[in-house]
C-alpha positions as CSV (number, residue, x, y, z in Angstrom):
1,M,25.2,14.9,-32.3
2,Y,26.5,12.9,-35.3
3,V,27.0,15.3,-38.2
4,T,28.0,14.7,-41.8
5,E,28.6,17.3,-44.5
6,Q,25.7,18.8,-46.5
7,L,25.2,17.0,-49.8
8,A,25.3,19.0,-53.1
9,R,21.7,18.2,-53.8
10,E,20.4,19.1,-50.4
11,N,18.8,22.4,-49.4
12,G,18.9,23.5,-45.7
13,R,15.6,21.8,-44.8
14,D,16.5,18.5,-46.3
15,Y,20.0,18.6,-44.7
16,A,18.5,19.3,-41.3
17,L,15.9,16.6,-41.8
18,R,18.5,14.0,-42.8
19,I,20.8,14.7,-39.8
20,L,17.9,14.8,-37.3
21,K,16.6,11.5,-38.6
22,E,20.0,9.9,-38.5
23,N,20.6,11.0,-34.9
24,I,17.1,9.9,-33.8
25,I,17.7,6.4,-35.4
26,R,21.2,6.2,-33.9
27,L,19.8,7.2,-30.5
28,E,22.1,10.2,-30.3
29,L,18.9,12.0,-29.8
30,E,17.1,9.7,-27.3
31,P,13.4,9.2,-27.0
32,G,12.1,11.9,-24.6
33,S,15.1,14.2,-25.1
34,S,14.7,17.9,-26.0
35,V,15.8,19.2,-29.4
36,S,16.9,22.8,-29.6
37,D,16.4,24.4,-33.0
38,R,18.9,27.0,-32.1
39,E,21.6,24.4,-31.2
40,V,20.9,22.3,-34.2
41,A,21.1,25.3,-36.5
42,A,24.4,26.4,-35.0
43,R,25.8,22.9,-35.3
44,L,24.8,22.6,-39.0
45,S,25.7,26.2,-39.9
46,L,22.1,26.9,-40.9
47,S,19.5,29.5,-40.0
48,R,16.8,28.3,-37.6
49,T,14.1,28.4,-40.3
50,P,15.1,25.2,-42.2
51,V,15.6,23.4,-38.9
52,R,12.1,24.4,-37.7
53,E,10.8,23.2,-41.1
54,A,12.5,19.8,-40.6
55,L,11.1,19.5,-37.1
56,L,7.6,20.2,-38.4
57,E,8.1,17.4,-40.9
58,L,9.2,15.0,-38.2
59,A,6.2,16.0,-36.1
60,K,3.9,15.1,-39.0
61,A,5.5,11.6,-39.0
62,K,5.0,11.5,-35.2
63,V,8.8,11.2,-34.6
64,V,9.0,14.5,-32.8
65,D,6.4,16.2,-30.4
66,I,6.3,20.0,-30.6
67,Y,4.9,21.9,-27.6
68,P,4.1,25.6,-27.7
69,Q,6.5,27.7,-25.5
70,K,8.3,24.5,-24.6
71,G,10.0,23.4,-27.7
72,S,10.5,20.0,-29.4
73,V,11.0,16.6,-27.9
74,V,11.9,13.3,-29.6
75,S,8.8,11.1,-29.3
76,L,8.8,8.0,-27.2
77,I,8.6,4.9,-29.4
78,D,5.0,3.9,-30.2
79,Y,4.9,0.2,-31.1
80,D,1.7,0.7,-33.1
81,L,3.7,2.9,-35.4
82,V,6.6,0.4,-35.5
83,E,4.1,-2.3,-36.6
84,E,2.7,-0.1,-39.3
85,A,6.2,0.7,-40.6
86,Y,6.9,-3.0,-40.5
87,F,3.8,-3.8,-42.5
88,V,4.9,-1.4,-45.3
89,R,8.4,-2.7,-45.3
90,S,7.3,-6.3,-45.3
91,V,5.0,-5.8,-48.3
92,L,7.6,-4.0,-50.3
93,E,10.7,-5.9,-49.5
94,T,9.3,-9.4,-49.9
95,A,8.1,-8.3,-53.4
96,V,11.4,-6.6,-54.2
97,V,13.6,-9.6,-53.3
98,E,11.5,-11.7,-55.7
99,L,12.1,-9.2,-58.5
100,A,15.8,-9.1,-57.6
101,C,16.0,-12.8,-58.2
102,E,14.8,-12.1,-61.7
103,K,16.5,-8.8,-62.5
104,A,19.7,-8.4,-60.4
105,D,22.7,-8.5,-62.7
106,A,26.3,-9.7,-62.0
107,G,27.4,-6.2,-60.9
108,C,24.6,-6.1,-58.3
109,L,25.4,-9.6,-57.0
110,E,29.1,-8.6,-56.6
111,E,28.0,-5.5,-54.6
112,L,25.8,-7.6,-52.4
113,E,28.6,-10.1,-51.8
114,A,31.1,-7.4,-50.9
115,N,28.5,-5.9,-48.5
116,V,27.9,-9.2,-46.7
117,K,31.7,-9.8,-46.4
118,L,32.0,-6.4,-44.7
119,Q,29.1,-7.3,-42.4
120,W,30.9,-10.4,-41.2
121,F,34.0,-8.4,-40.6
122,Y,32.2,-5.7,-38.5
123,Q,30.0,-8.3,-36.7
124,K,33.1,-10.0,-35.4
125,D,34.1,-6.8,-33.6
126,K,30.5,-5.8,-32.7
127,V,30.7,-2.5,-34.5
128,T,27.0,-1.8,-34.2
129,E,26.9,1.5,-36.1
130,K,28.7,0.1,-39.1
131,L,26.5,-2.9,-39.1
132,L,23.4,-0.7,-39.2
133,E,24.9,1.2,-42.1
134,L,25.7,-2.0,-44.0
135,D,22.3,-3.4,-43.3
136,D,20.7,-0.3,-44.8
137,E,23.0,-0.6,-47.9
138,F,22.2,-4.3,-48.4
139,H,18.5,-3.6,-48.6
140,H,19.1,-0.5,-50.8
141,L,21.1,-2.7,-53.2
142,L,18.2,-5.2,-53.5
143,F,15.8,-2.3,-54.5
144,K,18.4,-1.1,-56.9
145,G,18.9,-4.5,-58.4
146,A,15.1,-4.9,-58.8
147,G,14.8,-1.5,-60.5
148,K,12.5,0.0,-57.7
149,M,14.4,3.0,-56.4
150,Q,11.3,5.2,-56.2
151,A,9.6,2.6,-54.0
152,Y,12.8,2.6,-51.8
153,E,12.7,6.3,-51.3
154,M,9.0,6.2,-50.4
155,M,9.7,3.4,-47.9
156,K,12.6,5.2,-46.3
157,G,10.4,8.1,-45.4
158,M,8.3,5.9,-43.1
159,M,11.1,3.8,-41.5
160,V,12.3,6.0,-38.6
161,H,10.0,4.2,-36.1
162,F,11.1,0.8,-37.3
163,D,14.7,1.7,-37.6
164,R,15.0,3.0,-34.0
165,V,13.9,-0.4,-32.8
166,R,16.2,-2.1,-35.3
167,N,19.1,-0.2,-34.0
168,M,18.4,-1.2,-30.5
169,A,18.0,-4.8,-31.6
170,L,21.4,-4.8,-33.1
171,G,22.8,-3.9,-29.8
172,T,21.0,-6.7,-28.0
173,L,21.5,-9.6,-30.4
174,K,24.1,-12.0,-29.1
175,D,24.5,-14.1,-32.2
176,K,25.1,-13.7,-36.0
177,S,21.5,-14.0,-37.0
178,L,21.2,-10.7,-39.0
179,V,24.3,-11.2,-41.0
180,D,23.5,-14.8,-41.6
181,D,20.1,-13.8,-42.8
182,H,21.7,-11.5,-45.4
183,A,24.1,-14.2,-46.5
184,K,21.2,-16.6,-47.1
185,I,19.1,-14.0,-48.9
186,L,22.1,-13.3,-51.2
187,E,22.5,-17.0,-51.9
188,A,18.8,-17.3,-52.8
189,V,19.0,-14.3,-55.1
190,A,22.1,-15.6,-56.8
191,K,20.4,-18.9,-57.4
192,R,17.2,-17.1,-58.7
193,D,15.2,-18.8,-56.0
194,A,12.4,-16.3,-55.7
195,D,10.2,-18.4,-53.3
196,G,13.2,-19.1,-51.0
197,A,14.3,-15.5,-51.1
198,R,10.8,-14.2,-50.1
199,K,10.6,-16.6,-47.2
200,L,14.1,-15.7,-46.0
201,M,13.2,-11.9,-46.2
202,D,10.0,-12.4,-44.3
203,K,11.9,-14.2,-41.5
204,H,14.6,-11.6,-41.5
205,L,12.2,-8.7,-41.1
206,K,10.4,-10.4,-38.2
207,R,13.5,-10.6,-36.1
208,Y,12.8,-7.3,-34.4
209,R,9.7,-8.8,-32.9
210,V,11.7,-11.7,-31.5
211,D,13.9,-9.1,-29.7
212,E,11.1,-6.8,-28.5
213,E,11.1,-8.1,-24.9
214,E,14.8,-7.8,-24.6
215,V,14.8,-4.3,-26.1
216,R,12.1,-3.1,-23.8
217,R,14.0,-4.5,-20.8
218,R,17.2,-2.7,-21.8
219,Y,15.5,0.5,-22.7
220,P,12.4,0.8,-20.5
221,G,12.2,4.6,-20.6
222,Y,12.2,4.7,-24.4
223,F,8.7,3.3,-25.1
224,K,5.2,4.6,-24.7
225,P,3.2,2.6,-22.1
């Protein structure tokens, strides 16, 4: 299990929830695998109560299935839920990138440029985990530049279904499409081309659909029938 330190602002439940989400997205906890609240609690130096609370929260989001007397299991990927998460993300992000064209200042543009340069660096060496992290940060910076951080936090709560597929897609892509998308979006934002930026974002977010067949072929046991 991938574990980072507990943040100063996090209580035990929030810490367990964040770590579980990260491991589910990273496929460290694979679809269909069991999750022991005892083992997670020991690994995070927590009591079992906050871990159980985090698992209940994930169950509400249909990311984990909890069975009486049997324990918790990471849910298989349901493409209907992936589509719903995509819908929310598409509506918000295409609007946000337009706002970023209007509101993003020089500091935000510099951060976006630095992010894209790092993406090219890690794409060359196919460091998938780092690319996923930088991809997240790129979109976070757009929300920040548009002044819509509350909307970002709301969206993040729904994205586990989408992000699991996105992570698998990063492992199957054989070209530079995702990083190239980000570079073009950044160029449009820097030019204050709102219409172009919106179209580029829409194309970017649809890429997981293009890769669905390949992802299903490589991970046949991860999806609901």
